[in-house]
LUMDRENDREN-636630 format. One record per residue (C-alpha): residue number from 1; x, y, z. Coordinates in Angstrom, 1 decimal, decimal comma. Layout:
ATOM    k      xx      yy      zz
ATOM  NUM       X       Y       Z
...
***
This chain:
ATOM    k      xx      yy      zz
ATOM    1    34,0   -28,2  -109,3
ATOM    2    35,2   -31,3  -107,3
ATOM    3    38,1   -32,0  -109,7
ATOM    4    36,6   -35,3  -111,0
ATOM    5    38,4   -36,3  -114,2
ATOM    6    37,4   -39,9  -114,6
ATOM    7    34,0   -41,5  -114,3
ATOM    8    32,8   -45,1  -114,7
ATOM    9    29,1   -45,4  -115,8
ATOM   10    27,5   -48,5  -114,4
ATOM   11    23,8   -48,6  -115,3
ATOM   12    21,7   -50,8  -113,1
ATOM   13    20,5   -52,7  -116,1
ATOM   14    22,5   -55,9  -116,6
ATOM   15    21,6   -56,1  -120,3
ATOM   16    22,2   -53,5  -122,9
ATOM   17    19,1   -51,8  -124,4
ATOM   18    18,8   -48,6  -126,3
ATOM   19    15,8   -47,7  -124,2
ATOM   20    17,5   -48,1  -120,9
ATOM   21    21,3   -48,0  -121,1
ATOM   22    21,3   -46,1  -124,3
ATOM   23    19,0   -43,4  -123,1
ATOM   24    21,0   -43,0  -119,9
ATOM   25    24,3   -42,6  -121,8
ATOM   26    22,5   -40,1  -124,1
ATOM   27    21,5   -38,1  -121,0
ATOM   28    25,0   -38,3  -119,6
ATOM   29    26,5   -36,9  -122,8
ATOM   30    23,9   -34,2  -122,9
ATOM   31    24,8   -33,1  -119,4
ATOM   32    28,5   -33,1  -120,2
ATOM   33    27,9   -30,9  -123,2
ATOM   34    25,7   -28,5  -121,3
ATOM   35    28,4   -28,0  -118,8
ATOM   36    31,2   -28,0  -121,4
ATOM   37    33,0   -30,8  -119,5
ATOM   38    35,3   -32,0  -122,2
ATOM   39    38,1   -32,9  -119,7
ATOM   40    36,2   -35,8  -118,1
ATOM   41    37,1   -39,2  -119,3
ATOM   42    34,4   -41,8  -118,9
ATOM   43    34,0   -45,5  -119,4
ATOM   44    30,7   -47,4  -119,8
ATOM   45    30,0   -50,8  -118,5
ATOM   46    27,5   -51,7  -121,2
ATOM   47    26,4   -55,1  -119,9
ATOM   48    27,2   -57,6  -117,3
ATOM   49    24,4   -60,1  -117,5
ATOM   50    26,9   -62,9  -118,0
ATOM   51    29,5   -61,7  -115,6
ATOM   52    30,1   -64,8  -113,3
ATOM   53    29,9   -62,9  -109,9
ATOM   54    26,6   -61,2  -111,1
ATOM   55    25,2   -64,6  -112,1
ATOM   56    26,3   -66,1  -108,8
ATOM   57    24,6   -63,3  -106,9
ATOM   58    21,3   -63,8  -108,8
ATOM   59    21,4   -67,6  -108,1
ATOM   60    22,1   -66,9  -104,4
ATOM   61    19,1   -64,5  -104,2
ATOM   62    16,8   -67,0  -106,0
ATOM   63    17,8   -69,8  -103,7
ATOM   64    17,2   -67,5  -100,7
ATOM   65    13,7   -66,9  -102,0
ATOM   66    13,0   -70,5  -102,7
ATOM   67    14,1   -71,4   -99,1
ATOM   68    10,9   -69,7   -97,9
ATOM   69     8,8   -72,5   -99,4
ATOM   70     8,5   -76,1   -98,2
ATOM   71    10,4   -78,8  -100,1
ATOM   72     7,1   -79,9  -101,8
ATOM   73     6,3   -76,3  -102,8
ATOM   74     9,8   -75,8  -104,2
ATOM   75     9,4   -78,9  -106,4
ATOM   76     6,4   -77,3  -108,1
ATOM   77     7,7   -73,8  -108,2
ATOM   78     8,0   -72,0  -111,5
ATOM   79    10,4   -69,1  -111,8
ATOM   80     9,7   -66,4  -114,3
ATOM   81    12,3   -63,7  -115,2
***
C-alpha cells in the first residue's frame, strides 16, 4: 500500500535464538504470505552481540550505572548478565 519494497529486520535481541529471533522471523514470513507480498525483499540482522559499536554502548551503560556507587562499593560490585 505504501510502496515499500525493501525491509531490514532488526530484532532487539543481540544474540540469535530460535525462540526469539527465529519466532519473530517465522511470524514475519507468515504475515508476508497472508498478504501475498512476494515483491518485498528483506534482510535479517541475525545477531550483533559482538558488533563493536554495540559492545561499546553496553560498556558505556554499565559504566554509567557503576558511577552511581561509591568507589568502595564499585570495588565489591558483581555484575550479572
